[in-house]
Gaussian input, Z-matrix of N, CA and C with variables (Angstrom, degrees):
# hf/3-21g

backbone

0 1
 N
 C     1     B1
 C     2     B2     1     A1
 N     3     B3     2     A2     1     D1
 C     4     B4     3     A3     2     D2
 C     5     B5     4     A4     3     D3
 N     6     B6     5     A5     4     D4
 C     7     B7     6     A6     5     D5
 C     8     B8     7     A7     6     D6
 N     9     B9     8     A8     7     D7
 C    10    B10     9     A9     8     D8
 C    11    B11    10    A10     9     D9
 N    12    B12    11    A11    10    D10
 C    13    B13    12    A12    11    D11
 C    14    B14    13    A13    12    D12
 N    15    B15    14    A14    13    D13
 C    16    B16    15    A15    14    D14
 C    17    B17    16    A16    15    D15
 N    18    B18    17    A17    16    D16
 C    19    B19    18    A18    17    D17
 C    20    B20    19    A19    18    D18
 N    21    B21    20    A20    19    D19
 C    22    B22    21    A21    20    D20
 C    23    B23    22    A22    21    D21
 N    24    B24    23    A23    22    D22
 C    25    B25    24    A24    23    D23
 C    26    B26    25    A25    24    D24
 N    27    B27    26    A26    25    D25
 C    28    B28    27    A27    26    D26
 C    29    B29    28    A28    27    D27
 N    30    B30    29    A29    28    D28
 C    31    B31    30    A30    29    D29
 C    32    B32    31    A31    30    D30
 N    33    B33    32    A32    31    D31
 C    34    B34    33    A33    32    D32
 C    35    B35    34    A34    33    D33
 N    36    B36    35    A35    34    D34
 C    37    B37    36    A36    35    D35
 C    38    B38    37    A37    36    D36
 N    39    B39    38    A38    37    D37
 C    40    B40    39    A39    38    D38
 C    41    B41    40    A40    39    D39
 N    42    B42    41    A41    40    D40
 C    43    B43    42    A42    41    D41
 C    44    B44    43    A43    42    D42
 N    45    B45    44    A44    43    D43
 C    46    B46    45    A45    44    D44
 C    47    B47    46    A46    45    D45
 N    48    B48    47    A47    46    D46
 C    49    B49    48    A48    47    D47
 C    50    B50    49    A49    48    D48
 N    51    B51    50    A50    49    D49
 C    52    B52    51    A51    50    D50
 C    53    B53    52    A52    51    D51
 N    54    B54    53    A53    52    D52
 C    55    B55    54    A54    53    D53
 C    56    B56    55    A55    54    D54
 N    57    B57    56    A56    55    D55
 C    58    B58    57    A57    56    D56
 C    59    B59    58    A58    57    D57
 N    60    B60    59    A59    58    D58
 C    61    B61    60    A60    59    D59
 C    62    B62    61    A61    60    D60
 N    63    B63    62    A62    61    D61
 C    64    B64    63    A63    62    D62
 C    65    B65    64    A64    63    D63
 N    66    B66    65    A65    64    D64
 C    67    B67    66    A66    65    D65
 C    68    B68    67    A67    66    D66
 N    69    B69    68    A68    67    D67
 C    70    B70    69    A69    68    D68
 C    71    B71    70    A70    69    D69
 N    72    B72    71    A71    70    D70
 C    73    B73    72    A72    71    D71
 C    74    B74    73    A73    72    D72
 N    75    B75    74    A74    73    D73
 C    76    B76    75    A75    74    D74
 C    77    B77    76    A76    75    D75
 N    78    B78    77    A77    76    D76
 C    79    B79    78    A78    77    D77
 C    80    B80    79    A79    78    D78
 N    81    B81    80    A80    79    D79
 C    82    B82    81    A81    80    D80
 C    83    B83    82    A82    81    D81
 N    84    B84    83    A83    82    D82
 C    85    B85    84    A84    83    D83
 C    86    B86    85    A85    84    D84
 N    87    B87    86    A86    85    D85
 C    88    B88    87    A87    86    D86
 C    89    B89    88    A88    87    D87
 N    90    B90    89    A89    88    D88
 C    91    B91    90    A90    89    D89
 C    92    B92    91    A91    90    D90
 N    93    B93    92    A92    91    D91
 C    94    B94    93    A93    92    D92
 C    95    B95    94    A94    93    D93
 N    96    B96    95    A95    94    D94
 C    97    B97    96    A96    95    D95
 C    98    B98    97    A97    96    D96
 N    99    B99    98    A98    97    D97
 C   100   B100    99    A99    98    D98
 C   101   B101   100   A100    99    D99
 N   102   B102   101   A101   100   D100
 C   103   B103   102   A102   101   D101
 C   104   B104   103   A103   102   D102
 N   105   B105   104   A104   103   D103
 C   106   B106   105   A105   104   D104
 C   107   B107   106   A106   105   D105
 N   108   B108   107   A107   106   D106
 C   109   B109   108   A108   107   D107
 C   110   B110   109   A109   108   D108
 N   111   B111   110   A110   109   D109
 C   112   B112   111   A111   110   D110
 C   113   B113   112   A112   111   D111
 N   114   B114   113   A113   112   D112
 C   115   B115   114   A114   113   D113
 C   116   B116   115   A115   114   D114
 N   117   B117   116   A116   115   D115
 C   118   B118   117   A117   116   D116
 C   119   B119   118   A118   117   D117
 N   120   B120   119   A119   118   D118
 C   121   B121   120   A120   119   D119
 C   122   B122   121   A121   120   D120
 N   123   B123   122   A122   121   D121
 C   124   B124   123   A123   122   D122
 C   125   B125   124   A124   123   D123
 N   126   B126   125   A125   124   D124
 C   127   B127   126   A126   125   D125
 C   128   B128   127   A127   126   D126
 N   129   B129   128   A128   127   D127
 C   130   B130   129   A129   128   D128
 C   131   B131   130   A130   129   D129
 N   132   B132   131   A131   130   D130
 C   133   B133   132   A132   131   D131
 C   134   B134   133   A133   132   D132
 N   135   B135   134   A134   133   D133
 C   136   B136   135   A135   134   D134
 C   137   B137   136   A136   135   D135
 N   138   B138   137   A137   136   D136
 C   139   B139   138   A138   137   D137
 C   140   B140   139   A139   138   D138
 N   141   B141   140   A140   139   D139
 C   142   B142   141   A141   140   D140
 C   143   B143   142   A142   141   D141
 N   144   B144   143   A143   142   D142
 C   145   B145   144   A144   143   D143
 C   146   B146   145   A145   144   D144
 N   147   B147   146   A146   145   D145
 C   148   B148   147   A147   146   D146
 C   149   B149   148   A148   147   D147
 N   150   B150   149   A149   148   D148
 C   151   B151   150   A150   149   D149
 C   152   B152   151   A151   150   D150
 N   153   B153   152   A152   151   D151
 C   154   B154   153   A153   152   D152
 C   155   B155   154   A154   153   D153
 N   156   B156   155   A155   154   D154
 C   157   B157   156   A156   155   D155
 C   158   B158   157   A157   156   D156
 N   159   B159   158   A158   157   D157
 C   160   B160   159   A159   158   D158
 C   161   B161   160   A160   159   D159
 N   162   B162   161   A161   160   D160
 C   163   B163   162   A162   161   D161
 C   164   B164   163   A163   162   D162
 N   165   B165   164   A164   163   D163
 C   166   B166   165   A165   164   D164
 C   167   B167   166   A166   165   D165
 N   168   B168   167   A167   166   D166
 C   169   B169   168   A168   167   D167
 C   170   B170   169   A169   168   D168
 N   171   B171   170   A170   169   D169
 C   172   B172   171   A171   170   D170
 C   173   B173   172   A172   171   D171
 N   174   B174   173   A173   172   D172
 C   175   B175   174   A174   173   D173
 C   176   B176   175   A175   174   D174
 N   177   B177   176   A176   175   D175
 C   178   B178   177   A177   176   D176
 C   179   B179   178   A178   177   D177
 N   180   B180   179   A179   178   D178
 C   181   B181   180   A180   179   D179
 C   182   B182   181   A181   180   D180
 N   183   B183   182   A182   181   D181
 C   184   B184   183   A183   182   D182
 C   185   B185   184   A184   183   D183
 N   186   B186   185   A185   184   D184
 C   187   B187   186   A186   185   D185
 C   188   B188   187   A187   186   D186
 N   189   B189   188   A188   187   D187
 C   190   B190   189   A189   188   D188
 C   191   B191   190   A190   189   D189

   B1=1.4064
   B2=1.5913
   B3=1.4623
   B4=1.3912
   B5=1.5201
   B6=1.3137
   B7=1.3642
   B8=1.5969
   B9=1.1917
   B10=1.3847
   B11=1.5284
   B12=1.3508
   B13=1.4715
   B14=1.4525
   B15=1.3593
   B16=1.3931
   B17=1.5029
   B18=1.3705
   B19=1.4464
   B20=1.5900
   B21=1.2619
   B22=1.3787
   B23=1.6463
   B24=1.2669
   B25=1.4694
   B26=1.5527
   B27=1.1549
   B28=1.5742
   B29=1.5159
   B30=1.3000
   B31=1.3929
   B32=1.6122
   B33=1.4171
   B34=1.4214
   B35=1.5601
   B36=1.2615
   B37=1.4412
   B38=1.4991
   B39=1.3069
   B40=1.4203
   B41=1.5111
   B42=1.3454
   B43=1.4641
   B44=1.6251
   B45=1.3554
   B46=1.4037
   B47=1.6337
   B48=1.3264
   B49=1.5125
   B50=1.4821
   B51=1.2389
   B52=1.3894
   B53=1.4952
   B54=1.3498
   B55=1.3978
   B56=1.5032
   B57=1.4065
   B58=1.3803
   B59=1.5728
   B60=1.2966
   B61=1.3363
   B62=1.4682
   B63=1.4580
   B64=1.3515
   B65=1.5696
   B66=1.3252
   B67=1.5234
   B68=1.4360
   B69=1.3563
   B70=1.5164
   B71=1.4473
   B72=1.4070
   B73=1.5515
   B74=1.5199
   B75=1.3449
   B76=1.4503
   B77=1.3654
   B78=1.4429
   B79=1.4679
   B80=1.4682
   B81=1.3537
   B82=1.4964
   B83=1.4712
   B84=1.1589
   B85=1.5110
   B86=1.6082
   B87=1.3452
   B88=1.4949
   B89=1.4158
   B90=1.3804
   B91=1.5876
   B92=1.3974
   B93=1.4269
   B94=1.4155
   B95=1.5313
   B96=1.3515
   B97=1.4111
   B98=1.5463
   B99=1.3225
   B100=1.4781
   B101=1.5181
   B102=1.2444
   B103=1.4115
   B104=1.5717
   B105=1.3517
   B106=1.4904
   B107=1.4996
   B108=1.2579
   B109=1.3466
   B110=1.4601
   B111=1.3717
   B112=1.4513
   B113=1.4582
   B114=1.3710
   B115=1.4629
   B116=1.4851
   B117=1.2929
   B118=1.4178
   B119=1.4671
   B120=1.4274
   B121=1.4498
   B122=1.5779
   B123=1.2607
   B124=1.5098
   B125=1.5931
   B126=1.2517
   B127=1.6006
   B128=1.5780
   B129=1.3323
   B130=1.4621
   B131=1.4497
   B132=1.3544
   B133=1.2805
   B134=1.6091
   B135=1.3265
   B136=1.5061
   B137=1.4785
   B138=1.3282
   B139=1.4238
   B140=1.5533
   B141=1.4318
   B142=1.3711
   B143=1.5720
   B144=1.3346
   B145=1.4007
   B146=1.5485
   B147=1.2521
   B148=1.4798
   B149=1.5056
   B150=1.4016
   B151=1.4808
   B152=1.5896
   B153=1.2152
   B154=1.4592
   B155=1.5476
   B156=1.3141
   B157=1.4131
   B158=1.4623
   B159=1.2922
   B160=1.4519
   B161=1.4558
   B162=1.4076
   B163=1.4112
   B164=1.4987
   B165=1.4453
   B166=1.4725
   B167=1.5109
   B168=1.3715
   B169=1.5265
   B170=1.5888
   B171=1.3313
   B172=1.4845
   B173=1.5661
   B174=1.2569
   B175=1.4868
   B176=1.4836
   B177=1.2857
   B178=1.4717
   B179=1.3944
   B180=1.3098
   B181=1.4333
   B182=1.5687
   B183=1.3408
   B184=1.5113
   B185=1.4545
   B186=1.1863
   B187=1.5567
   B188=1.4989
   B189=1.3416
   B190=1.4273
   B191=1.4854
   A1=111.60
   A2=114.56
   A3=118.71
   A4=113.38
   A5=116.92
   A6=118.10
   A7=105.27
   A8=125.89
   A9=132.65
   A10=109.75
   A11=118.41
   A12=121.37
   A13=114.95
   A14=119.10
   A15=125.23
   A16=110.90
   A17=117.37
   A18=123.14
   A19=105.56
   A20=118.79
   A21=124.36
   A22=113.38
   A23=112.46
   A24=118.01
   A25=110.93
   A26=116.77
   A27=120.19
   A28=107.69
   A29=118.78
   A30=127.70
   A31=104.11
   A32=110.30
   A33=116.35
   A34=116.71
   A35=117.35
   A36=121.50
   A37=111.69
   A38=123.07
   A39=125.02
   A40=106.30
   A41=117.98
   A42=117.52
   A43=110.81
   A44=116.89
   A45=117.10
   A46=113.62
   A47=113.28
   A48=116.07
   A49=115.08
   A50=125.45
   A51=125.52
   A52=113.75
   A53=116.90
   A54=122.04
   A55=113.64
   A56=121.93
   A57=120.82
   A58=110.79
   A59=114.14
   A60=121.80
   A61=115.74
   A62=121.92
   A63=119.16
   A64=113.30
   A65=114.97
   A66=116.01
   A67=108.66
   A68=115.37
   A69=118.21
   A70=112.71
   A71=113.74
   A72=116.19
   A73=110.64
   A74=118.99
   A75=117.51
   A76=113.85
   A77=116.09
   A78=119.38
   A79=111.90
   A80=116.83
   A81=117.95
   A82=109.98
   A83=123.64
   A84=132.42
   A85=102.06
   A86=119.01
   A87=120.97
   A88=114.18
   A89=114.63
   A90=117.19
   A91=113.16
   A92=124.66
   A93=127.00
   A94=111.79
   A95=117.03
   A96=118.66
   A97=107.71
   A98=117.90
   A99=119.31
   A100=111.66
   A101=121.66
   A102=120.32
   A103=114.49
   A104=112.60
   A105=114.94
   A106=113.83
   A107=123.06
   A108=128.85
   A109=109.42
   A110=123.94
   A111=131.74
   A112=109.16
   A113=119.13
   A114=121.45
   A115=110.01
   A116=124.70
   A117=127.32
   A118=109.89
   A119=118.77
   A120=121.88
   A121=110.02
   A122=115.63
   A123=121.60
   A124=108.53
   A125=112.08
   A126=123.74
   A127=105.13
   A128=115.59
   A129=119.56
   A130=111.04
   A131=126.39
   A132=129.42
   A133=110.40
   A134=112.91
   A135=116.04
   A136=114.31
   A137=117.37
   A138=122.19
   A139=112.05
   A140=111.61
   A141=116.96
   A142=107.85
   A143=121.20
   A144=118.13
   A145=119.40
   A146=111.51
   A147=120.26
   A148=115.80
   A149=116.25
   A150=126.69
   A151=105.66
   A152=119.26
   A153=120.39
   A154=110.18
   A155=119.50
   A156=119.54
   A157=111.84
   A158=124.39
   A159=125.79
   A160=114.24
   A161=116.72
   A162=121.50
   A163=115.66
   A164=110.34
   A165=112.14
   A166=114.97
   A167=116.70
   A168=117.76
   A169=109.28
   A170=114.46
   A171=114.47
   A172=106.78
   A173=120.23
   A174=120.71
   A175=111.40
   A176=120.50
   A177=125.20
   A178=117.07
   A179=122.72
   A180=126.93
   A181=110.75
   A182=114.87
   A183=115.46
   A184=107.46
   A185=127.92
   A186=131.98
   A187=107.69
   A188=121.36
   A189=118.74
   A190=112.99
   D1=-29.47
   D2=176.51
   D3=-66.98
   D4=-34.22
   D5=-176.36
   D6=-70.01
   D7=-41.34
   D8=-179.01
   D9=-59.03
   D10=-45.15
   D11=173.55
   D12=-65.62
   D13=-41.15
   D14=174.84
   D15=-60.42
   D16=-41.84
   D17=-176.85
   D18=-66.00
   D19=-50.93
   D20=177.43
   D21=-53.01
   D22=-51.76
   D23=-178.36
   D24=-65.59
   D25=-33.74
   D26=180.00
   D27=-74.75
   D28=-37.22
   D29=-173.33
   D30=-66.05
   D31=-51.21
   D32=177.75
   D33=-63.53
   D34=-38.41
   D35=171.99
   D36=-62.14
   D37=-36.14
   D38=-178.13
   D39=-72.65
   D40=-46.55
   D41=-173.48
   D42=-71.02
   D43=-25.59
   D44=-179.83
   D45=-89.30
   D46=-36.77
   D47=-178.31
   D48=-104.45
   D49=-19.85
   D50=-167.43
   D51=-110.38
   D52=-30.51
   D53=-177.85
   D54=-79.41
   D55=129.70
   D56=175.91
   D57=-94.21
   D58=107.60
   D59=-178.41
   D60=-80.72
   D61=137.75
   D62=-174.27
   D63=-74.50
   D64=159.15
   D65=176.87
   D66=-74.57
   D67=175.29
   D68=179.03
   D69=-66.88
   D70=-38.95
   D71=-179.54
   D72=-70.14
   D73=-28.71
   D74=177.48
   D75=-73.08
   D76=-30.63
   D77=177.68
   D78=-74.07
   D79=-36.42
   D80=173.47
   D81=-61.93
   D82=-46.41
   D83=-172.29
   D84=-62.60
   D85=-50.51
   D86=177.86
   D87=-61.02
   D88=-36.41
   D89=177.51
   D90=-71.56
   D91=-30.36
   D92=172.06
   D93=-66.87
   D94=-41.58
   D95=-177.80
   D96=-66.36
   D97=-42.91
   D98=179.39
   D99=-68.02
   D100=-35.23
   D101=174.05
   D102=-63.64
   D103=-49.01
   D104=175.19
   D105=-59.11
   D106=-43.08
   D107=-177.84
   D108=-64.24
   D109=-39.14
   D110=171.71
   D111=-58.52
   D112=-52.50
   D113=-178.87
   D114=-60.84
   D115=-45.28
   D116=179.67
   D117=-58.44
   D118=-50.94
   D119=-176.89
   D120=-63.44
   D121=-34.66
   D122=-178.95
   D123=-67.55
   D124=-36.14
   D125=-179.91
   D126=-66.29
   D127=-52.17
   D128=-179.25
   D129=-61.55
   D130=-43.37
   D131=177.66
   D132=-60.25
   D133=-45.89
   D134=176.35
   D135=-57.34
   D136=-41.97
   D137=-177.11
   D138=-65.86
   D139=-43.65
   D140=-178.13
   D141=-69.40
   D142=-41.41
   D143=172.64
   D144=-56.26
   D145=-40.74
   D146=178.11
   D147=-65.29
   D148=-39.68
   D149=171.74
   D150=-62.91
   D151=-53.24
   D152=-174.69
   D153=-66.14
   D154=-37.37
   D155=176.06
   D156=-67.88
   D157=-37.68
   D158=172.44
   D159=-60.24
   D160=-42.53
   D161=178.18
   D162=-62.29
   D163=-44.49
   D164=177.63
   D165=-70.02
   D166=-32.56
   D167=174.46
   D168=-58.88
   D169=-39.86
   D170=-176.40
   D171=-77.00
   D172=-32.00
   D173=173.00
   D174=-63.51
   D175=-52.05
   D176=175.99
   D177=-60.73
   D178=-29.16
   D179=177.50
   D180=-64.88
   D181=-25.90
   D182=177.91
   D183=-68.09
   D184=-24.41
   D185=-165.82
   D186=-103.28
   D187=-1.21
   D188=-177.16
   D189=-111.20

């Protein structure tokens, strides 16, 4: 039990005194970067999926 209390106390101390938390503006900027990157990656995957779908449809049309 003492080990658990020591762990909780040291974790709390580290979170309060040693972690450098971002400011609100830094957090907003990071969130915007993540949102834009997510949209770009989703668009890339959509384009790749569309291209492969069209290629496979052409390929399958040879056998029908």
